[in-house]
C-alpha atoms as an extended CHARMM CRD file, in Angstrom:
* protein
*
       293  EXT
         1         1  ALA       CA            -35.7410000000       -4.2890000000      -10.4510000000  PROA      1               0.0000000000
         2         2  VAL       CA            -33.3580000000       -6.9520000000       -9.1130000000  PROA      2               0.0000000000
         3         3  ARG       CA            -31.4410000000       -7.0940000000      -12.3770000000  PROA      3               0.0000000000
         4         4  ALA       CA            -31.0600000000       -3.3090000000      -12.4560000000  PROA      4               0.0000000000
         5         5  SER       CA            -29.9490000000       -3.0460000000       -8.8230000000  PROA      5               0.0000000000
         6         6  ASP       CA            -26.4440000000       -3.2840000000       -7.3790000000  PROA      6               0.0000000000
         7         7  VAL       CA            -27.5050000000       -5.3350000000       -4.3500000000  PROA      7               0.0000000000
         8         8  SER       CA            -30.6390000000       -7.3720000000       -3.6270000000  PROA      8               0.0000000000
         9         9  ILE       CA            -31.8570000000       -9.1170000000       -0.4860000000  PROA      9               0.0000000000
        10        10  GLN       CA            -34.6190000000      -11.6740000000       -0.0580000000  PROA      10              0.0000000000
        11        11  ALA       CA            -35.8780000000      -10.5990000000        3.3670000000  PROA      11              0.0000000000
        12        12  PHE       CA            -35.6990000000       -7.5980000000        5.6820000000  PROA      12              0.0000000000
        13        13  ARG       CA            -33.7240000000       -9.6660000000        8.1810000000  PROA      13              0.0000000000
        14        14  ASP       CA            -30.8110000000       -9.5610000000        5.7400000000  PROA      14              0.0000000000
        15        15  LEU       CA            -30.7220000000       -5.7650000000        5.8730000000  PROA      15              0.0000000000
        16        16  GLY       CA            -28.6880000000       -5.7380000000        9.0950000000  PROA      16              0.0000000000
        17        17  ARG       CA            -25.9290000000       -7.9020000000        7.6190000000  PROA      17              0.0000000000
        18        18  LEU       CA            -25.9730000000       -5.8720000000        4.4100000000  PROA      18              0.0000000000
        19        19  LEU       CA            -25.3740000000       -2.6000000000        6.2450000000  PROA      19              0.0000000000
        20        20  LEU       CA            -23.3010000000       -3.6300000000        9.2340000000  PROA      20              0.0000000000
        21        21  VAL       CA            -20.9780000000       -6.0980000000        7.5010000000  PROA      21              0.0000000000
        22        22  HSD       CA            -20.8800000000       -5.3040000000        3.7900000000  PROA      22              0.0000000000
        23        23  GLY       CA            -21.5100000000       -1.6000000000        4.3230000000  PROA      23              0.0000000000
        24        24  THR       CA            -18.6780000000       -1.3200000000        6.8380000000  PROA      24              0.0000000000
        25        25  TYR       CA            -16.3500000000       -3.2970000000        4.5880000000  PROA      25              0.0000000000
        26        26  CYS       CA            -17.1810000000       -1.2690000000        1.4830000000  PROA      26              0.0000000000
        27        27  TYR       CA            -16.5580000000        2.0730000000        3.1640000000  PROA      27              0.0000000000
        28        28  GLN       CA            -13.0900000000        0.9780000000        4.2630000000  PROA      28              0.0000000000
        29        29  ARG       CA            -12.2010000000       -0.7670000000        1.0080000000  PROA      29              0.0000000000
        30        30  SER       CA            -13.3100000000        2.1040000000       -1.2160000000  PROA      30              0.0000000000
        31        31  ALA       CA            -11.4130000000        4.6630000000        0.8590000000  PROA      31              0.0000000000
        32        32  VAL       CA             -8.1540000000        2.6770000000        0.9150000000  PROA      32              0.0000000000
        33        33  ILE       CA             -8.3200000000        1.7600000000       -2.7890000000  PROA      33              0.0000000000
        34        34  ALA       CA             -8.8420000000        5.4110000000       -3.7300000000  PROA      34              0.0000000000
        35        35  GLN       CA             -5.9340000000        6.5440000000       -1.5740000000  PROA      35              0.0000000000
        36        36  LEU       CA             -3.6910000000        3.7060000000       -2.7910000000  PROA      36              0.0000000000
        37        37  SER       CA             -4.3540000000        4.7960000000       -6.3750000000  PROA      37              0.0000000000
        38        38  PHE       CA             -3.3190000000        8.3440000000       -5.5480000000  PROA      38              0.0000000000
        39        39  PHE       CA             -0.3560000000        7.1250000000       -3.5100000000  PROA      39              0.0000000000
        40        40  LYS       CA              1.2600000000        4.9840000000       -6.1860000000  PROA      40              0.0000000000
        41        41  SER       CA              0.8870000000        7.8200000000       -8.7260000000  PROA      41              0.0000000000
        42        42  TRP       CA              2.4300000000       10.2860000000       -6.3020000000  PROA      42              0.0000000000
        43        43  ALA       CA              5.3400000000        7.9660000000       -5.5020000000  PROA      43              0.0000000000
        44        44  PHE       CA              5.9540000000        7.3920000000       -9.2060000000  PROA      44              0.0000000000
        45        45  CYS       CA              5.8060000000       11.0850000000      -10.1110000000  PROA      45              0.0000000000
        46        46  PHE       CA              7.9400000000       12.3320000000       -7.2130000000  PROA      46              0.0000000000
        47        47  GLY       CA             10.7490000000       10.0620000000       -8.3720000000  PROA      47              0.0000000000
        48        48  GLN       CA             10.5480000000       11.7950000000      -11.7430000000  PROA      48              0.0000000000
        49        49  VAL       CA             10.5590000000       15.2160000000      -10.0630000000  PROA      49              0.0000000000
        50        50  PHE       CA             13.6760000000       14.4310000000       -8.0170000000  PROA      50              0.0000000000
        51        51  TYR       CA             15.4610000000       13.1150000000      -11.1060000000  PROA      51              0.0000000000
        52        52  SER       CA             14.4760000000       16.1830000000      -13.1240000000  PROA      52              0.0000000000
        53        53  ALA       CA             15.8090000000       18.4880000000      -10.4250000000  PROA      53              0.0000000000
        54        54  ARG       CA             19.1340000000       16.6490000000      -10.3900000000  PROA      54              0.0000000000
        55        55  SER       CA             19.4230000000       16.6160000000      -14.2030000000  PROA      55              0.0000000000
        56        56  GLY       CA             18.8020000000       20.3540000000      -14.4150000000  PROA      56              0.0000000000
        57        57  PHE       CA             15.2780000000       19.8990000000      -15.7880000000  PROA      57              0.0000000000
        58        58  ALA       CA             16.6990000000       18.6600000000      -19.0680000000  PROA      58              0.0000000000
        59        59  GLY       CA             13.4550000000       16.9190000000      -19.9680000000  PROA      59              0.0000000000
        60        60  THR       CA             14.7370000000       13.3520000000      -19.5860000000  PROA      60              0.0000000000
        61        61  SER       CA             12.7170000000       10.7670000000      -17.6690000000  PROA      61              0.0000000000
        62        62  LEU       CA             13.9500000000        8.5930000000      -14.8230000000  PROA      62              0.0000000000
        63        63  TYR       CA             12.0070000000        5.6210000000      -16.1640000000  PROA      63              0.0000000000
        64        64  ASP       CA             12.1330000000        4.1110000000      -19.6310000000  PROA      64              0.0000000000
        65        65  PRO       CA              9.0170000000        4.2640000000      -21.8650000000  PROA      65              0.0000000000
        66        66  PHE       CA              8.0580000000        0.6610000000      -21.1020000000  PROA      66              0.0000000000
        67        67  SER       CA              8.1020000000        1.2330000000      -17.3470000000  PROA      67              0.0000000000
        68        68  ILE       CA              5.9630000000        4.3530000000      -17.6640000000  PROA      68              0.0000000000
        69        69  ALA       CA              3.3910000000        2.4890000000      -19.7540000000  PROA      69              0.0000000000
        70        70  ALA       CA              3.4350000000       -0.6550000000      -17.5870000000  PROA      70              0.0000000000
        71        71  CYS       CA              3.2740000000        1.0640000000      -14.1840000000  PROA      71              0.0000000000
        72        72  ASN       CA             -0.5200000000        1.2560000000      -13.9100000000  PROA      72              0.0000000000
        73        73  ALA       CA             -1.0300000000       -2.1230000000      -15.5680000000  PROA      73              0.0000000000
        74        74  LEU       CA              1.2770000000       -3.9740000000      -13.1590000000  PROA      74              0.0000000000
        75        75  LEU       CA             -0.2850000000       -2.4020000000      -10.0500000000  PROA      75              0.0000000000
        76        76  PHE       CA             -3.8890000000       -2.5430000000      -11.2340000000  PROA      76              0.0000000000
        77        77  LEU       CA             -4.6660000000       -6.1040000000      -10.1260000000  PROA      77              0.0000000000
        78        78  PRO       CA             -3.0530000000       -5.8790000000       -6.6490000000  PROA      78              0.0000000000
        79        79  ILE       CA             -5.0390000000       -2.7280000000       -5.8680000000  PROA      79              0.0000000000
        80        80  CYS       CA             -8.2660000000       -4.1830000000       -7.2660000000  PROA      80              0.0000000000
        81        81  PHE       CA             -7.9360000000       -7.3770000000       -5.2270000000  PROA      81              0.0000000000
        82        82  TYR       CA             -7.7620000000       -5.2620000000       -2.0880000000  PROA      82              0.0000000000
        83        83  SER       CA            -11.5680000000       -5.3590000000       -2.3910000000  PROA      83              0.0000000000
        84        84  LEU       CA            -11.3430000000       -8.8530000000       -0.8190000000  PROA      84              0.0000000000
        85        85  ASN       CA             -9.8920000000       -7.3990000000        2.3820000000  PROA      85              0.0000000000
        86        86  ARG       CA            -11.9030000000       -7.7100000000        5.5990000000  PROA      86              0.0000000000
        87        87  PRO       CA            -10.9600000000       -4.8640000000        7.9560000000  PROA      87              0.0000000000
        88        88  LEU       CA            -12.5450000000       -6.5740000000       10.9780000000  PROA      88              0.0000000000
        89        89  PRO       CA            -14.2610000000       -9.8920000000       11.7550000000  PROA      89              0.0000000000
        90        90  MET       CA            -17.8960000000      -10.3000000000       10.7200000000  PROA      90              0.0000000000
        91        91  SER       CA            -18.9200000000      -11.1820000000       14.2650000000  PROA      91              0.0000000000
        92        92  ILE       CA            -17.5860000000       -7.8730000000       15.5850000000  PROA      92              0.0000000000
        93        93  ALA       CA            -19.2650000000       -5.9190000000       12.7770000000  PROA      93              0.0000000000
        94        94  MET       CA            -22.6340000000       -7.5160000000       13.6050000000  PROA      94              0.0000000000
        95        95  GLN       CA            -22.2860000000       -7.0850000000       17.3730000000  PROA      95              0.0000000000
        96        96  ARG       CA            -21.1300000000       -3.4690000000       17.2190000000  PROA      96              0.0000000000
        97        97  PRO       CA            -23.5820000000       -1.5190000000       15.0070000000  PROA      97              0.0000000000
        98        98  SER       CA            -21.8480000000        1.7400000000       15.9080000000  PROA      98              0.0000000000
        99        99  LEU       CA            -18.8100000000        0.6820000000       13.8340000000  PROA      99              0.0000000000
       100       100  TYR       CA            -20.8470000000        1.3190000000       10.6960000000  PROA      100             0.0000000000
       101       101  ARG       CA            -20.8130000000        5.0260000000       11.5070000000  PROA      101             0.0000000000
       102       102  VAL       CA            -17.0520000000        5.1610000000       10.9890000000  PROA      102             0.0000000000
       103       103  GLY       CA            -17.5500000000        5.2480000000        7.2010000000  PROA      103             0.0000000000
       104       104  PRO       CA            -20.2120000000        7.9850000000        6.9340000000  PROA      104             0.0000000000
       105       105  MET       CA            -18.2780000000       10.1070000000        9.4440000000  PROA      105             0.0000000000
       106       106  GLY       CA            -15.2950000000       10.1490000000        7.0600000000  PROA      106             0.0000000000
       107       107  GLU       CA            -12.8020000000        8.4030000000        9.3080000000  PROA      107             0.0000000000
       108       108  HSD       CA            -11.3440000000        6.3760000000        6.4140000000  PROA      108             0.0000000000
       109       109  LEU       CA            -11.0400000000        9.1950000000        3.8780000000  PROA      109             0.0000000000
       110       110  ASN       CA            -10.3720000000       12.7290000000        5.0380000000  PROA      110             0.0000000000
       111       111  ALA       CA             -7.7980000000       15.4920000000        4.7350000000  PROA      111             0.0000000000
       112       112  ASN       CA             -5.5670000000       13.9730000000        7.4210000000  PROA      112             0.0000000000
       113       113  SER       CA             -5.5090000000       10.5050000000        5.8700000000  PROA      113             0.0000000000
       114       114  VAL       CA             -4.7680000000       11.8730000000        2.3870000000  PROA      114             0.0000000000
       115       115  SER       CA             -1.9880000000       14.0480000000        3.8210000000  PROA      115             0.0000000000
       116       116  LEU       CA             -0.4020000000       11.0090000000        5.4790000000  PROA      116             0.0000000000
       117       117  TRP       CA             -0.4440000000        9.1110000000        2.1860000000  PROA      117             0.0000000000
       118       118  LEU       CA              1.1480000000       12.1220000000        0.4660000000  PROA      118             0.0000000000
       119       119  VAL       CA              3.9140000000       12.3320000000        3.0660000000  PROA      119             0.0000000000
       120       120  ARG       CA              4.5250000000        8.6000000000        2.7150000000  PROA      120             0.0000000000
       121       121  ALA       CA              4.7990000000        8.9440000000       -1.0700000000  PROA      121             0.0000000000
       122       122  ILE       CA              7.3260000000       11.7870000000       -0.8180000000  PROA      122             0.0000000000
       123       123  TYR       CA              9.3910000000        9.9500000000        1.7850000000  PROA      123             0.0000000000
       124       124  GLN       CA              9.5200000000        6.6640000000       -0.1030000000  PROA      124             0.0000000000
       125       125  ALA       CA             10.2210000000        8.2930000000       -3.4650000000  PROA      125             0.0000000000
       126       126  CYS       CA             13.0400000000       10.3670000000       -1.9770000000  PROA      126             0.0000000000
       127       127  LEU       CA             14.4610000000        7.3350000000       -0.1820000000  PROA      127             0.0000000000
       128       128  SER       CA             14.2710000000        5.0190000000       -3.2100000000  PROA      128             0.0000000000
       129       129  TYR       CA             15.7830000000        7.5240000000       -5.5980000000  PROA      129             0.0000000000
       130       130  GLY       CA             18.4220000000        8.7560000000       -3.1610000000  PROA      130             0.0000000000
       131       131  ILE       CA             19.7480000000        5.3300000000       -2.2110000000  PROA      131             0.0000000000
       132       132  THR       CA             19.6770000000        4.1070000000       -5.8150000000  PROA      132             0.0000000000
       133       133  LEU       CA             21.5800000000        7.1380000000       -6.9890000000  PROA      133             0.0000000000
       134       134  ALA       CA             24.0890000000        6.7320000000       -4.1720000000  PROA      134             0.0000000000
       135       135  VAL       CA             24.7890000000        3.1320000000       -5.1720000000  PROA      135             0.0000000000
       136       136  PHE       CA             24.8990000000        3.8370000000       -8.9120000000  PROA      136             0.0000000000
       137       137  SER       CA             26.7020000000        7.1670000000       -8.7810000000  PROA      137             0.0000000000
       138       138  ALA       CA             28.8590000000        8.4270000000      -11.6060000000  PROA      138             0.0000000000
       139       139  SER       CA             32.0050000000        7.6530000000       -9.5930000000  PROA      139             0.0000000000
       140       140  HSD       CA             30.9600000000        4.0240000000       -9.1100000000  PROA      140             0.0000000000
       141       141  MET       CA             32.6740000000        1.4870000000      -11.3390000000  PROA      141             0.0000000000
       142       142  SER       CA             31.1580000000       -1.8980000000      -12.0810000000  PROA      142             0.0000000000
       143       143  GLN       CA             33.0800000000       -5.1460000000      -12.1010000000  PROA      143             0.0000000000
       144       144  SER       CA             33.6580000000       -4.6780000000      -15.8050000000  PROA      144             0.0000000000
       145       145  GLY       CA             35.3200000000       -1.3310000000      -15.1410000000  PROA      145             0.0000000000
       146       146  GLN       CA             32.5000000000        0.7210000000      -16.6780000000  PROA      146             0.0000000000
       147       147  PRO       CA             30.4020000000        3.3680000000      -14.8820000000  PROA      147             0.0000000000
       148       148  PRO       CA             26.6620000000        2.6460000000      -14.5480000000  PROA      148             0.0000000000
       149       149  CYS       CA             24.5310000000        3.6880000000      -17.4850000000  PROA      149             0.0000000000
       150       150  TYR       CA             21.1640000000        5.4180000000      -17.5430000000  PROA      150             0.0000000000
       151       151  THR       CA             19.2630000000        2.2180000000      -18.3970000000  PROA      151             0.0000000000
       152       152  GLN       CA             20.6490000000        0.4460000000      -15.3280000000  PROA      152             0.0000000000
       153       153  VAL       CA             19.5680000000        3.2290000000      -12.9650000000  PROA      153             0.0000000000
       154       154  SER       CA             16.1470000000        3.3580000000      -14.6400000000  PROA      154             0.0000000000
       155       155  ALA       CA             15.5350000000       -0.3930000000      -14.4710000000  PROA      155             0.0000000000
       156       156  VAL       CA             16.6750000000       -0.6800000000      -10.8490000000  PROA      156             0.0000000000
       157       157  SER       CA             14.6070000000        2.3330000000       -9.7720000000  PROA      157             0.0000000000
       158       158  PHE       CA             11.4560000000        0.9320000000      -11.3420000000  PROA      158             0.0000000000
       159       159  SER       CA             12.0490000000       -2.5070000000       -9.8270000000  PROA      159             0.0000000000
       160       160  ILE       CA             12.4120000000       -0.9850000000       -6.3720000000  PROA      160             0.0000000000
       161       161  PHE       CA              9.2680000000        1.0680000000       -6.9460000000  PROA      161             0.0000000000
       162       162  LEU       CA              7.2400000000       -2.0630000000       -7.7210000000  PROA      162             0.0000000000
       163       163  VAL       CA              8.5560000000       -3.9920000000       -4.7120000000  PROA      163             0.0000000000
       164       164  VAL       CA              7.9060000000       -1.1170000000       -2.2980000000  PROA      164             0.0000000000
       165       165  GLN       CA              4.3790000000       -0.6700000000       -3.6440000000  PROA      165             0.0000000000
       166       166  CYS       CA              3.5980000000       -4.3470000000       -3.0960000000  PROA      166             0.0000000000
       167       167  PHE       CA              4.8450000000       -4.1790000000        0.4910000000  PROA      167             0.0000000000
       168       168  ASN       CA              2.7910000000       -1.0460000000        1.1220000000  PROA      168             0.0000000000
       169       169  LEU       CA             -0.3000000000       -2.8540000000       -0.0730000000  PROA      169             0.0000000000
       170       170  SER       CA              0.5090000000       -5.8640000000        2.0930000000  PROA      170             0.0000000000
       171       171  PHE       CA              0.7840000000       -3.7750000000        5.2550000000  PROA      171             0.0000000000
       172       172  GLU       CA             -2.5990000000       -2.1780000000        4.5730000000  PROA      172             0.0000000000
       173       173  THR       CA             -4.2690000000       -5.5830000000        4.1880000000  PROA      173             0.0000000000
       174       174  HSD       CA             -5.8550000000       -7.2400000000        7.2250000000  PROA      174             0.0000000000
       175       175  THR       CA             -6.8290000000      -10.6030000000        5.6890000000  PROA      175             0.0000000000
       176       176  PHE       CA             -4.9740000000      -12.2630000000        2.8160000000  PROA      176             0.0000000000
       177       177  THR       CA             -6.5690000000      -14.6780000000        0.3790000000  PROA      177             0.0000000000
       178       178  PHE       CA             -4.8010000000      -16.8210000000       -2.1930000000  PROA      178             0.0000000000
       179       179  LEU       CA             -5.9330000000      -14.5070000000       -4.9900000000  PROA      179             0.0000000000
       180       180  GLN       CA             -4.4720000000      -11.5230000000       -3.1830000000  PROA      180             0.0000000000
       181       181  TRP       CA             -1.1130000000      -13.2540000000       -2.7600000000  PROA      181             0.0000000000
       182       182  VAL       CA             -1.0460000000      -14.1430000000       -6.4550000000  PROA      182             0.0000000000
       183       183  ALA       CA             -2.1210000000      -10.6830000000       -7.6090000000  PROA      183             0.0000000000
       184       184  THR       CA              0.3390000000       -8.8660000000       -5.3470000000  PROA      184             0.0000000000
       185       185  TYR       CA              3.5290000000      -10.9010000000       -5.5220000000  PROA      185             0.0000000000
       186       186  GLY       CA              2.7760000000      -12.8620000000       -8.6680000000  PROA      186             0.0000000000
       187       187  GLY       CA              2.7380000000       -9.5150000000      -10.4150000000  PROA      187             0.0000000000
       188       188  LEU       CA              6.3840000000       -8.9860000000       -9.5330000000  PROA      188             0.0000000000
       189       189  ALA       CA              7.3480000000      -12.2650000000      -11.1870000000  PROA      189             0.0000000000
       190       190  GLY       CA              5.0980000000      -11.3770000000      -14.1070000000  PROA      190             0.0000000000
       191       191  SER       CA              6.8160000000       -8.0230000000      -14.5630000000  PROA      191             0.0000000000
       192       192  LEU       CA             10.2370000000       -9.6910000000      -14.7690000000  PROA      192             0.0000000000
       193       193  ALA       CA              8.8450000000      -12.1930000000      -17.2590000000  PROA      193             0.0000000000
       194       194  LEU       CA              7.4090000000       -9.3130000000      -19.2680000000  PROA      194             0.0000000000
       195       195  TYR       CA             10.7960000000       -7.6240000000      -19.2400000000  PROA      195             0.0000000000
       196       196  ALA       CA             12.3940000000      -10.8090000000      -20.5730000000  PROA      196             0.0000000000
       197       197  VAL       CA              9.7840000000      -11.2660000000      -23.3300000000  PROA      197             0.0000000000
       198       198  CYS       CA             10.1640000000       -7.6910000000      -24.4990000000  PROA      198             0.0000000000
       199       199  ASN       CA             13.9290000000       -7.9930000000      -24.4560000000  PROA      199             0.0000000000
       200       200  ALA       CA             13.7160000000      -11.0090000000      -26.7780000000  PROA      200             0.0000000000
       201       201  SER       CA             12.3810000000       -8.8270000000      -29.5840000000  PROA      201             0.0000000000
       202       202  PRO       CA             14.8150000000       -6.4020000000      -31.2420000000  PROA      202             0.0000000000
       203       203  LYS       CA             12.0500000000       -3.8190000000      -31.7040000000  PROA      203             0.0000000000
       204       204  ALA       CA             10.7820000000       -4.0790000000      -28.1290000000  PROA      204             0.0000000000
       205       205  ARG       CA             14.3430000000       -3.9580000000      -26.8450000000  PROA      205             0.0000000000
       206       206  LYS       CA             14.3300000000       -0.2560000000      -27.6530000000  PROA      206             0.0000000000
       207       207  LEU       CA             11.6620000000        0.2220000000      -24.9890000000  PROA      207             0.0000000000
       208       208  VAL       CA             13.1830000000       -1.8220000000      -22.1620000000  PROA      208             0.0000000000
       209       209  ASP       CA             16.6220000000       -3.2890000000      -21.5750000000  PROA      209             0.0000000000
       210       210  TYR       CA             16.3090000000       -6.3680000000      -19.3930000000  PROA      210             0.0000000000
       211       211  TYR       CA             20.0230000000       -7.0440000000      -19.6960000000  PROA      211             0.0000000000
       212       212  ALA       CA             20.7480000000       -3.7060000000      -18.0030000000  PROA      212             0.0000000000
       213       213  LEU       CA             18.7510000000       -4.8370000000      -14.9640000000  PROA      213             0.0000000000
       214       214  TYR       CA             20.5890000000       -8.1630000000      -14.9180000000  PROA      214             0.0000000000
       215       215  VAL       CA             24.0060000000       -6.4830000000      -15.0960000000  PROA      215             0.0000000000
       216       216  ALA       CA             23.0590000000       -3.9430000000      -12.4320000000  PROA      216             0.0000000000
       217       217  PHE       CA             22.0850000000       -6.5720000000       -9.8760000000  PROA      217             0.0000000000
       218       218  GLU       CA             25.3360000000       -8.4270000000      -10.4690000000  PROA      218             0.0000000000
       219       219  GLU       CA             27.0210000000       -5.6690000000       -8.4700000000  PROA      219             0.0000000000
       220       220  PRO       CA             27.6000000000       -6.5630000000       -4.7770000000  PROA      220             0.0000000000
       221       221  ALA       CA             26.2060000000       -3.2150000000       -3.5910000000  PROA      221             0.0000000000
       222       222  ALA       CA             23.0800000000       -3.5610000000       -5.7220000000  PROA      222             0.0000000000
       223       223  GLN       CA             22.2330000000       -6.9720000000       -4.2690000000  PROA      223             0.0000000000
       224       224  TYR       CA             21.4930000000       -5.3220000000       -0.9240000000  PROA      224             0.0000000000
       225       225  LEU       CA             19.7880000000       -2.3290000000       -2.4790000000  PROA      225             0.0000000000
       226       226  VAL       CA             16.2180000000       -3.6720000000       -2.6400000000  PROA      226             0.0000000000
       227       227  PRO       CA             16.1250000000       -5.1030000000        0.9300000000  PROA      227             0.0000000000
       228       228  VAL       CA             17.6010000000       -1.9100000000        2.3830000000  PROA      228             0.0000000000
       229       229  VAL       CA             15.1490000000        0.3600000000        0.5710000000  PROA      229             0.0000000000
       230       230  VAL       CA             12.1580000000       -1.8460000000        1.4270000000  PROA      230             0.0000000000
       231       231  VAL       CA             13.0660000000       -2.0440000000        5.1200000000  PROA      231             0.0000000000
       232       232  ALA       CA             13.7650000000        1.6890000000        5.3440000000  PROA      232             0.0000000000
       233       233  SER       CA             10.4720000000        2.4570000000        3.5970000000  PROA      233             0.0000000000
       234       234  ILE       CA              8.3340000000        0.1410000000        5.7190000000  PROA      234             0.0000000000
       235       235  ILE       CA              9.8140000000        0.7270000000        9.2010000000  PROA      235             0.0000000000
       236       236  PRO       CA              8.0160000000        4.0820000000        9.7090000000  PROA      236             0.0000000000
       237       237  ILE       CA              4.7250000000        2.4820000000        8.6340000000  PROA      237             0.0000000000
       238       238  VAL       CA              5.1060000000       -0.4120000000       11.0700000000  PROA      238             0.0000000000
       239       239  ALA       CA              6.0610000000        1.9580000000       13.8850000000  PROA      239             0.0000000000
       240       240  SER       CA              3.0950000000        4.2140000000       13.1240000000  PROA      240             0.0000000000
       241       241  LYS       CA              0.6450000000        1.3110000000       13.0710000000  PROA      241             0.0000000000
       242       242  TYR       CA              2.0190000000       -0.0680000000       16.3310000000  PROA      242             0.0000000000
       243       243  TRP       CA              1.7290000000        3.3010000000       18.0580000000  PROA      243             0.0000000000
       244       244  THR       CA             -1.8100000000        3.7810000000       16.7320000000  PROA      244             0.0000000000
       245       245  ALA       CA             -2.9110000000        0.3270000000       17.8650000000  PROA      245             0.0000000000
       246       246  GLN       CA             -1.4710000000        0.8380000000       21.3350000000  PROA      246             0.0000000000
       247       247  TYR       CA             -2.2750000000        4.4600000000       22.1100000000  PROA      247             0.0000000000
       248       248  ALA       CA             -4.7040000000        5.8950000000       19.5320000000  PROA      248             0.0000000000
       249       249  ALA       CA             -6.7490000000        2.9480000000       18.3220000000  PROA      249             0.0000000000
       250       250  GLY       CA             -9.8250000000        3.7560000000       16.2640000000  PROA      250             0.0000000000
       251       251  PRO       CA            -13.1380000000        1.9590000000       16.5980000000  PROA      251             0.0000000000
       252       252  GLN       CA            -12.3870000000       -0.7020000000       13.9830000000  PROA      252             0.0000000000
       253       253  GLU       CA             -8.9780000000       -1.3840000000       15.4910000000  PROA      253             0.0000000000
       254       254  LEU       CA            -10.7090000000       -1.7960000000       18.8360000000  PROA      254             0.0000000000
       255       255  GLY       CA            -13.0680000000       -4.2790000000       17.2360000000  PROA      255             0.0000000000
       256       256  ARG       CA            -10.2070000000       -6.3640000000       15.8480000000  PROA      256             0.0000000000
       257       257  GLN       CA             -8.4730000000       -6.3600000000       19.1940000000  PROA      257             0.0000000000
       258       258  ALA       CA            -11.6800000000       -7.5000000000       20.8990000000  PROA      258             0.0000000000
       259       259  LEU       CA            -11.0580000000      -11.0580000000       19.6790000000  PROA      259             0.0000000000
       260       260  SER       CA             -7.6370000000      -11.2530000000       21.3190000000  PROA      260             0.0000000000
       261       261  GLY       CA             -7.0240000000      -12.5100000000       24.8370000000  PROA      261             0.0000000000
       262       262  LYS       CA             -5.4000000000       -9.2950000000       26.0210000000  PROA      262             0.0000000000
       263       263  ASP       CA             -6.7060000000       -6.9890000000       28.7160000000  PROA      263             0.0000000000
       264       264  GLN       CA             -9.2440000000       -5.2100000000       26.5330000000  PROA      264             0.0000000000
       265       265  LYS       CA            -10.1250000000       -2.3580000000       28.8430000000  PROA      265             0.0000000000
       266       266  ALA       CA             -6.5370000000       -1.3750000000       29.5860000000  PROA      266             0.0000000000
       267       267  GLN       CA             -5.3390000000       -1.9340000000       26.0130000000  PROA      267             0.0000000000
       268       268  ARG       CA             -8.1160000000       -0.0340000000       24.2350000000  PROA      268             0.0000000000
       269       269  PHE       CA             -9.1950000000        2.7540000000       26.5200000000  PROA      269             0.0000000000
       270       270  GLY       CA             -5.9850000000        3.6600000000       28.3420000000  PROA      270             0.0000000000
       271       271  ALA       CA             -4.3120000000        2.3080000000       31.4260000000  PROA      271             0.0000000000
       272       272  ASN       CA             -7.0390000000        3.7450000000       33.6830000000  PROA      272             0.0000000000
       273       273  GLY       CA             -9.8660000000        2.4240000000       31.5220000000  PROA      273             0.0000000000
       274       274  ALA       CA            -11.1610000000        5.9000000000       30.6290000000  PROA      274             0.0000000000
       275       275  ILE       CA            -12.8710000000        6.5330000000       27.3140000000  PROA      275             0.0000000000
       276       276  THR       CA            -11.2190000000        9.3090000000       25.3570000000  PROA      276             0.0000000000
       277       277  PRO       CA            -13.3000000000       12.0800000000       23.7000000000  PROA      277             0.0000000000
       278       278  GLU       CA            -12.2480000000       10.7650000000       20.2710000000  PROA      278             0.0000000000
       279       279  GLN       CA            -13.6610000000        7.3060000000       21.0440000000  PROA      279             0.0000000000
       280       280  GLN       CA            -16.9370000000        8.4380000000       22.6080000000  PROA      280             0.0000000000
       281       281  PRO       CA            -18.7940000000        9.3000000000       19.3280000000  PROA      281             0.0000000000
       282       282  PHE       CA            -18.2510000000        5.7620000000       18.0280000000  PROA      282             0.0000000000
       283       283  LEU       CA            -19.8880000000        4.0860000000       21.0370000000  PROA      283             0.0000000000
       284       284  GLY       CA            -23.5530000000        3.4910000000       20.4780000000  PROA      284             0.0000000000
       285       285  LYS       CA            -26.1040000000        4.2240000000       23.1400000000  PROA      285             0.0000000000
       286       286  GLY       CA            -26.0210000000        1.5180000000       25.7590000000  PROA      286             0.0000000000
       287       287  GLU       CA            -23.0100000000       -0.2660000000       24.2690000000  PROA      287             0.0000000000
       288       288  ASN       CA            -20.4350000000       -1.8340000000       26.5580000000  PROA      288             0.0000000000
       289       289  PRO       CA            -17.1130000000        0.0560000000       26.2070000000  PROA      289             0.0000000000
       290       290  SER       CA            -15.1400000000       -3.1360000000       26.6770000000  PROA      290             0.0000000000
       291       291  LEU       CA            -16.0700000000       -4.2600000000       23.1430000000  PROA      291             0.0000000000
       292       292  SER       CA            -16.0600000000       -7.8290000000       24.3130000000  PROA      292             0.0000000000
       293       293  ALA       CA            -16.6890000000      -10.4520000000       21.6860000000  PROA      293             0.0000000000
């Protein structure tokens, strides 16, 4: 029975830790991983849609065949290693049994959360494609006196897409481990290495042109392209998270803040210390609203 089971415990006293800690973690991890998988596909596809609309729906793709095939492979490990994330400290999860109810109540995965991920995907795809196209417009001339080619726009767009996806994943992570750092940002270095290896073969060079990416980033305007797009893509996320933590914190956010030295009652339940109707269902019977650690 133990070999056929997903989880096994040696004593009933371990059941509390299994549910309150691992159960709470798994609900949050599974919900975010599912939505991240949808999000990166949406962001990738919306870039194609915007390019198709601009090209008159001629049937050409914004990304080269190699980028289309490598997209899921390059982002697979960073998303998978999100399973090591700990959304709140173990001590808080054990002391606040009511936090386990956040998962079954659908607070991590619901219509509102999926809609927010969809809006983020549309915004970032529009921003990445729009700024890239503005920098590499048909009227722009490179230092060699030649206008930018299709392969340059494709390689730069895909590079920006990968960088923005990695930053999105980073801002959704609460605790970073060494493996997560390697999987997330080591993948970027690995993708460039993969570009270089493919470009070394004449046959593979038909799939991806690494030299086009190198030439594109030699342009002064292109050197600031990635930082500008990343900052513009992440600023709304940071602002939204700050506003949520300050004025609309959920139960798990309250638990994380319980370890800080701030004024818990004023920070988590409003300036007057009142419990909002949205927070009341998450407070167990007889629990102290201050969420003190």
